SELO-707800 format. One record per residue: x, z, y of N, C-alpha, C in turn; residue number from 1. Coordinates in nm, 3 decimals. Each point is the difference from the previous one (the first is absolute). Example, Ala and Ser with C-alpha at 12.3 -4.5 7.8 and 13.67 -1.06 7.14 Angstrom:
BEGIN
{n_c1 = 1.319 | n_c3 = 0.780 | n_c2 = -0.569 | ca_c1 = -0.089 | ca_c3 = 0.000 | ca_c2 = 0.119 | c_c1 = 0.090 | c_c3 = 0.000 | c_c2 = 0.120 | i = 1}
{n_c1 = -0.035 | n_c3 = -0.072 | n_c2 = 0.105 | ca_c1 = 0.082 | ca_c3 = 0.006 | ca_c2 = 0.119 | c_c1 = -0.077 | c_c3 = 0.073 | c_c2 = 0.109 | i = 2}
end
This chain:
BEGIN
{n_c1 = -9.007 | n_c3 = -0.872 | n_c2 = -2.493 | ca_c1 = 0.115 | ca_c3 = -0.082 | ca_c2 = 0.032 | c_c1 = -0.033 | c_c3 = -0.093 | c_c2 = 0.118 | i = 1}
{n_c1 = -0.118 | n_c3 = -0.056 | n_c2 = 0.002 | ca_c1 = -0.038 | ca_c3 = -0.093 | ca_c2 = 0.108 | c_c1 = -0.005 | c_c3 = 0.072 | c_c2 = 0.135 | i = 2}
{n_c1 = -0.037 | n_c3 = 0.128 | n_c2 = -0.001 | ca_c1 = -0.008 | ca_c3 = 0.075 | ca_c2 = 0.126 | c_c1 = 0.139 | c_c3 = 0.017 | c_c2 = 0.059 | i = 3}
{n_c1 = 0.097 | n_c3 = 0.033 | n_c2 = -0.084 | ca_c1 = 0.136 | ca_c3 = 0.017 | ca_c2 = 0.049 | c_c1 = 0.057 | c_c3 = -0.134 | c_c2 = 0.046 | i = 4}
{n_c1 = -0.029 | n_c3 = -0.106 | n_c2 = -0.072 | ca_c1 = 0.048 | ca_c3 = -0.133 | ca_c2 = 0.040 | c_c1 = -0.058 | c_c3 = -0.041 | c_c2 = 0.136 | i = 5}
{n_c1 = -0.123 | n_c3 = 0.035 | n_c2 = 0.026 | ca_c1 = -0.064 | ca_c3 = -0.034 | ca_c2 = 0.128 | c_c1 = 0.062 | c_c3 = 0.079 | c_c2 = 0.116 | i = 6}
{n_c1 = 0.064 | n_c3 = 0.111 | n_c2 = -0.030 | ca_c1 = 0.060 | ca_c3 = 0.083 | ca_c2 = 0.104 | c_c1 = 0.141 | c_c3 = -0.043 | c_c2 = 0.036 | i = 7}
{n_c1 = 0.053 | n_c3 = -0.100 | n_c2 = -0.067 | ca_c1 = 0.137 | ca_c3 = -0.046 | ca_c2 = 0.025 | c_c1 = 0.009 | c_c3 = -0.071 | c_c2 = 0.136 | i = 8}
{n_c1 = 0.120 | n_c3 = 0.001 | n_c2 = 0.059 | ca_c1 = 0.016 | ca_c3 = -0.064 | ca_c2 = 0.132 | c_c1 = -0.008 | c_c3 = -0.152 | c_c2 = -0.007 | i = 9}
{n_c1 = -0.019 | n_c3 = -0.060 | n_c2 = 0.116 | ca_c1 = -0.004 | ca_c3 = -0.145 | ca_c2 = 0.004 | c_c1 = 0.137 | c_c3 = -0.059 | c_c2 = -0.030 | i = 10}
{n_c1 = 0.002 | n_c3 = -0.126 | n_c2 = -0.033 | ca_c1 = 0.124 | ca_c3 = -0.063 | ca_c2 = -0.042 | c_c1 = 0.100 | c_c3 = -0.011 | c_c2 = 0.114 | i = 11}
{n_c1 = 0.123 | n_c3 = 0.030 | n_c2 = -0.029 | ca_c1 = 0.106 | ca_c3 = -0.010 | ca_c2 = 0.100 | c_c1 = 0.034 | c_c3 = -0.145 | c_c2 = 0.031 | i = 12}
{n_c1 = -0.050 | n_c3 = -0.091 | n_c2 = -0.081 | ca_c1 = 0.024 | ca_c3 = -0.142 | ca_c2 = 0.021 | c_c1 = -0.067 | c_c3 = -0.050 | c_c2 = 0.129 | i = 13}
{n_c1 = -0.093 | n_c3 = 0.077 | n_c2 = 0.052 | ca_c1 = -0.067 | ca_c3 = -0.038 | ca_c2 = 0.126 | c_c1 = 0.101 | c_c3 = -0.013 | c_c2 = 0.113 | i = 14}
{n_c1 = 0.100 | n_c3 = 0.086 | n_c2 = 0.002 | ca_c1 = 0.103 | ca_c3 = -0.006 | ca_c2 = 0.103 | c_c1 = 0.083 | c_c3 = -0.128 | c_c2 = -0.013 | i = 15}
{n_c1 = 0.030 | n_c3 = -0.037 | n_c2 = -0.123 | ca_c1 = 0.077 | ca_c3 = -0.123 | ca_c2 = -0.023 | c_c1 = -0.080 | c_c3 = -0.122 | c_c2 = 0.047 | i = 16}
{n_c1 = -0.128 | n_c3 = -0.003 | n_c2 = -0.033 | ca_c1 = -0.084 | ca_c3 = -0.111 | ca_c2 = 0.043 | c_c1 = -0.013 | c_c3 = -0.004 | c_c2 = 0.152 | i = 17}
{n_c1 = -0.013 | n_c3 = 0.116 | n_c2 = 0.062 | ca_c1 = -0.012 | ca_c3 = 0.005 | ca_c2 = 0.146 | c_c1 = 0.126 | c_c3 = -0.056 | c_c2 = 0.066 | i = 18}
{n_c1 = 0.116 | n_c3 = 0.036 | n_c2 = -0.054 | ca_c1 = 0.125 | ca_c3 = -0.052 | ca_c2 = 0.057 | c_c1 = 0.014 | c_c3 = -0.150 | c_c2 = -0.025 | i = 19}
{n_c1 = -0.039 | n_c3 = -0.042 | n_c2 = -0.118 | ca_c1 = 0.013 | ca_c3 = -0.142 | ca_c2 = -0.038 | c_c1 = -0.087 | c_c3 = -0.090 | c_c2 = 0.087 | i = 20}
{n_c1 = -0.121 | n_c3 = 0.046 | n_c2 = 0.032 | ca_c1 = -0.093 | ca_c3 = -0.082 | ca_c2 = 0.077 | c_c1 = -0.005 | c_c3 = 0.037 | c_c2 = 0.148 | i = 21}
{n_c1 = 0.110 | n_c3 = 0.061 | n_c2 = 0.048 | ca_c1 = 0.017 | ca_c3 = 0.035 | ca_c2 = 0.142 | c_c1 = -0.113 | c_c3 = 0.085 | c_c2 = 0.056 | i = 22}
{n_c1 = -0.042 | n_c3 = 0.097 | n_c2 = -0.078 | ca_c1 = -0.099 | ca_c3 = 0.098 | ca_c2 = 0.047 | c_c1 = 0.074 | c_c3 = 0.128 | c_c2 = 0.037 | i = 23}
{n_c1 = -0.073 | n_c3 = 0.103 | n_c2 = 0.031 | ca_c1 = 0.059 | ca_c3 = 0.127 | ca_c2 = 0.043 | c_c1 = 0.047 | c_c3 = 0.079 | c_c2 = -0.123 | i = 24}
{n_c1 = 0.124 | n_c3 = -0.023 | n_c2 = -0.042 | ca_c1 = 0.055 | ca_c3 = 0.065 | ca_c2 = -0.119 | c_c1 = 0.017 | c_c3 = 0.150 | c_c2 = 0.020 | i = 25}
{n_c1 = 0.029 | n_c3 = 0.041 | n_c2 = 0.122 | ca_c1 = 0.015 | ca_c3 = 0.144 | ca_c2 = 0.027 | c_c1 = -0.132 | c_c3 = 0.073 | c_c2 = -0.020 | i = 26}
{n_c1 = -0.107 | n_c3 = -0.058 | n_c2 = 0.052 | ca_c1 = -0.133 | ca_c3 = 0.060 | ca_c2 = -0.021 | c_c1 = -0.036 | c_c3 = 0.001 | c_c2 = -0.148 | i = 27}
{n_c1 = 0.030 | n_c3 = -0.106 | n_c2 = -0.070 | ca_c1 = -0.030 | ca_c3 = -0.007 | ca_c2 = -0.143 | c_c1 = 0.075 | c_c3 = 0.109 | c_c2 = -0.076 | i = 28}
{n_c1 = 0.126 | n_c3 = 0.023 | n_c2 = 0.035 | ca_c1 = 0.077 | ca_c3 = 0.103 | ca_c2 = -0.069 | c_c1 = -0.052 | c_c3 = 0.140 | c_c2 = 0.033 | i = 29}
{n_c1 = -0.042 | n_c3 = 0.021 | n_c2 = 0.123 | ca_c1 = -0.059 | ca_c3 = 0.129 | ca_c2 = 0.036 | c_c1 = -0.129 | c_c3 = 0.025 | c_c2 = -0.078 | i = 30}
{n_c1 = -0.082 | n_c3 = -0.103 | n_c2 = -0.013 | ca_c1 = -0.125 | ca_c3 = 0.015 | ca_c2 = -0.074 | c_c1 = 0.023 | c_c3 = 0.022 | c_c2 = -0.149 | i = 31}
{n_c1 = 0.099 | n_c3 = -0.067 | n_c2 = -0.056 | ca_c1 = 0.033 | ca_c3 = 0.023 | ca_c2 = -0.142 | c_c1 = 0.049 | c_c3 = 0.142 | c_c2 = -0.018 | i = 32}
{n_c1 = 0.082 | n_c3 = 0.049 | n_c2 = 0.091 | ca_c1 = 0.047 | ca_c3 = 0.139 | ca_c2 = -0.009 | c_c1 = -0.116 | c_c3 = 0.098 | c_c2 = 0.012 | i = 33}
{n_c1 = -0.093 | n_c3 = -0.028 | n_c2 = 0.091 | ca_c1 = -0.116 | ca_c3 = 0.088 | ca_c2 = 0.017 | c_c1 = -0.087 | c_c3 = 0.003 | c_c2 = -0.126 | i = 34}
{n_c1 = -0.017 | n_c3 = -0.114 | n_c2 = -0.065 | ca_c1 = -0.078 | ca_c3 = 0.001 | ca_c2 = -0.124 | c_c1 = 0.074 | c_c3 = 0.071 | c_c2 = -0.112 | i = 35}
{n_c1 = 0.134 | n_c3 = -0.005 | n_c2 = 0.003 | ca_c1 = 0.078 | ca_c3 = 0.073 | ca_c2 = -0.100 | c_c1 = -0.019 | c_c3 = 0.150 | c_c2 = 0.015 | i = 36}
{n_c1 = 0.010 | n_c3 = 0.049 | n_c2 = 0.123 | ca_c1 = -0.018 | ca_c3 = 0.143 | ca_c2 = 0.026 | c_c1 = -0.142 | c_c3 = 0.045 | c_c2 = -0.035 | i = 37}
{n_c1 = -0.099 | n_c3 = -0.078 | n_c2 = 0.042 | ca_c1 = -0.138 | ca_c3 = 0.038 | ca_c2 = -0.031 | c_c1 = -0.029 | c_c3 = -0.008 | c_c2 = -0.148 | i = 38}
{n_c1 = 0.067 | n_c3 = -0.090 | n_c2 = -0.072 | ca_c1 = -0.023 | ca_c3 = -0.007 | ca_c2 = -0.145 | c_c1 = 0.057 | c_c3 = 0.123 | c_c2 = -0.071 | i = 39}
{n_c1 = 0.111 | n_c3 = 0.052 | n_c2 = 0.050 | ca_c1 = 0.054 | ca_c3 = 0.123 | ca_c2 = -0.059 | c_c1 = -0.101 | c_c3 = 0.113 | c_c2 = 0.013 | i = 40}
{n_c1 = -0.055 | n_c3 = 0.015 | n_c2 = 0.118 | ca_c1 = -0.100 | ca_c3 = 0.105 | ca_c2 = 0.022 | c_c1 = -0.126 | c_c3 = -0.024 | c_c2 = -0.084 | i = 41}
{n_c1 = -0.041 | n_c3 = -0.125 | n_c2 = -0.010 | ca_c1 = -0.119 | ca_c3 = -0.033 | ca_c2 = -0.077 | c_c1 = 0.021 | c_c3 = 0.026 | c_c2 = -0.148 | i = 42}
{n_c1 = 0.113 | n_c3 = -0.038 | n_c2 = -0.053 | ca_c1 = 0.027 | ca_c3 = 0.022 | ca_c2 = -0.142 | c_c1 = 0.005 | c_c3 = 0.148 | c_c2 = -0.033 | i = 43}
{n_c1 = 0.064 | n_c3 = 0.079 | n_c2 = 0.084 | ca_c1 = 0.004 | ca_c3 = 0.145 | ca_c2 = -0.022 | c_c1 = -0.141 | c_c3 = 0.057 | c_c2 = 0.001 | i = 44}
{n_c1 = -0.081 | n_c3 = -0.042 | n_c2 = 0.096 | ca_c1 = -0.137 | ca_c3 = 0.050 | ca_c2 = 0.008 | c_c1 = -0.080 | c_c3 = -0.040 | c_c2 = -0.123 | i = 45}
{n_c1 = 0.013 | n_c3 = -0.123 | n_c2 = -0.045 | ca_c1 = -0.074 | ca_c3 = -0.046 | ca_c2 = -0.117 | c_c1 = 0.043 | c_c3 = 0.075 | c_c2 = -0.126 | i = 46}
{n_c1 = 0.128 | n_c3 = 0.025 | n_c2 = -0.014 | ca_c1 = 0.048 | ca_c3 = 0.075 | ca_c2 = -0.116 | c_c1 = -0.059 | c_c3 = 0.140 | c_c2 = -0.002 | i = 47}
{n_c1 = -0.005 | n_c3 = 0.067 | n_c2 = 0.116 | ca_c1 = -0.059 | ca_c3 = 0.133 | ca_c2 = 0.005 | c_c1 = -0.149 | c_c3 = -0.001 | c_c2 = -0.025 | i = 48}
{n_c1 = -0.068 | n_c3 = -0.101 | n_c2 = 0.046 | ca_c1 = -0.146 | ca_c3 = -0.009 | ca_c2 = -0.019 | c_c1 = -0.033 | c_c3 = -0.028 | c_c2 = -0.147 | i = 49}
{n_c1 = 0.077 | n_c3 = -0.087 | n_c2 = -0.063 | ca_c1 = -0.030 | ca_c3 = -0.039 | ca_c2 = -0.137 | c_c1 = 0.048 | c_c3 = 0.099 | c_c2 = -0.106 | i = 50}
{n_c1 = 0.085 | n_c3 = 0.094 | n_c2 = 0.039 | ca_c1 = 0.048 | ca_c3 = 0.096 | ca_c2 = -0.100 | c_c1 = -0.070 | c_c3 = 0.132 | c_c2 = 0.007 | i = 51}
end
């Protein structure tokens, strides 16, 4: 269970914080999306390896 939890994407709240504190919210949202896509691939790979 811990392995699958570690493969989850980063929190989407990072984009909200970036916008709130006048940082680059667009970059933050792109990075959150990239971690989401990579987490899908990682979770699929882990499921195949562990089964």
